[in-house]
C-alpha positions as CSV (number, residue, x, y, z in Angstrom):
1,M,-70.3,54.5,22.8
2,F,-66.6,53.6,23.7
3,G,-66.0,52.6,27.3
4,N,-63.1,53.8,29.4
5,Q,-61.0,50.6,28.6
6,N,-61.6,50.8,24.9
7,M,-60.3,54.3,25.0
8,Q,-57.6,53.0,26.9
9,D,-56.7,50.4,24.5
10,M,-56.9,52.7,21.4
11,M,-54.6,54.9,23.0
12,A,-52.1,52.3,23.8
13,K,-52.4,51.0,20.5
14,L,-51.8,54.9,19.0
15,Q,-48.7,55.5,21.1
16,E,-47.2,51.8,20.1
17,M,-48.2,52.8,16.5
18,Q,-46.4,56.0,17.1
19,G,-43.0,54.3,18.6
20,A,-43.2,51.7,15.7
21,V,-42.9,55.0,13.2
22,E,-40.6,56.7,15.0
23,D,-38.2,53.4,15.1
24,S,-38.8,52.8,11.4
25,K,-37.5,56.5,10.9
26,K,-34.5,55.7,12.7
27,R,-33.6,52.5,10.8
28,L,-34.3,54.6,7.6
29,E,-31.5,57.0,8.9
30,N,-28.8,54.1,8.0
31,I,-30.1,52.8,5.0
32,Y,-28.6,54.6,2.1
33,V,-29.4,54.8,-1.8
34,K,-27.4,56.4,-4.5
35,G,-28.3,57.9,-7.8
36,D,-25.4,58.4,-10.3
37,A,-24.6,59.9,-13.9
38,L,-21.8,60.1,-16.1
39,E,-20.5,56.6,-15.0
40,G,-20.6,57.7,-11.6
41,K,-18.8,61.2,-11.9
42,I,-22.0,62.8,-10.4
43,R,-23.7,61.0,-7.6
44,F,-26.2,61.6,-5.2
45,V,-26.6,59.8,-1.9
46,L,-29.7,60.0,0.3
47,D,-31.2,58.4,3.3
48,G,-34.3,56.1,3.6
49,N,-35.8,59.3,4.6
50,R,-34.9,61.0,1.6
51,Q,-32.2,63.2,3.4
52,L,-29.2,64.2,1.1
53,K,-26.2,62.8,2.8
54,E,-23.6,63.2,-0.3
55,L,-23.3,65.3,-3.4
56,F,-20.2,64.3,-5.6
57,I,-19.4,66.1,-8.9
58,D,-15.8,65.0,-10.5
59,D,-13.7,68.2,-11.3
60,E,-13.2,66.9,-14.6
61,I,-16.8,67.0,-15.4
62,M,-16.8,70.9,-14.1
63,K,-14.1,71.6,-16.5
64,Q,-14.9,69.4,-19.7
65,T,-18.9,69.3,-19.9
66,P,-21.3,72.3,-21.0
67,K,-23.6,73.7,-17.9
68,D,-26.9,72.4,-19.4
69,E,-25.5,68.9,-19.7
70,I,-24.3,68.9,-15.8
71,I,-27.6,70.1,-14.8
72,Q,-29.3,67.5,-16.8
73,N,-27.3,64.8,-15.7
74,L,-27.5,66.1,-12.1
75,I,-31.4,66.2,-12.3
76,D,-31.2,62.4,-13.6
77,A,-29.2,61.5,-10.6
78,F,-31.2,62.8,-8.0
79,N,-34.4,61.6,-9.4
80,K,-32.7,58.2,-9.5
81,A,-31.8,58.6,-5.8
82,I,-35.3,59.8,-4.7
83,K,-36.8,56.9,-6.8
84,D,-34.8,54.6,-4.4
85,A,-35.3,56.4,-1.4
86,D,-39.0,56.4,-1.8
87,H,-38.9,52.7,-2.7
88,V,-37.0,52.0,0.6
89,N,-39.2,54.3,2.6
90,E,-42.6,52.8,1.4
91,N,-41.3,49.3,2.2
92,E,-40.2,50.1,5.6
93,M,-43.4,51.9,6.6
94,K,-45.5,49.0,4.8
95,S,-43.2,46.7,7.0
96,T,-44.0,48.6,10.1
97,A,-47.5,49.0,9.3
98,F,-48.0,44.9,8.8
99,N,-46.1,44.4,12.1
100,I,-48.7,46.8,14.0
101,I,-52.0,45.7,12.2
102,P,-51.6,42.6,10.8
103,G,-53.0,42.4,6.9
104,M,-52.5,46.2,6.7
105,G,-49.0,45.9,4.8
106,K,-50.4,43.9,1.8
């Protein structure tokens, strides 16, 4: 069904795609998103690959805020950061797909 040249072309295209995805992942390592709560007194920073890079909790929050409220604000801040990281990641991968296979990223 497929000739040797077709198989070689397909394998070359797959290798190109794999390289492009790896390049995208490297770029995403250098893109940071933030999710915060309580006016920045709780903050998560993630990279575009959704890896946690920083967690900040102001000392005063720990002393003055009930545990349940801290937990809820941590959840809210993390969810904001993950939502933004998902958006960045999705856009980068769409861009990569579009560059490899025109029309795919639409």
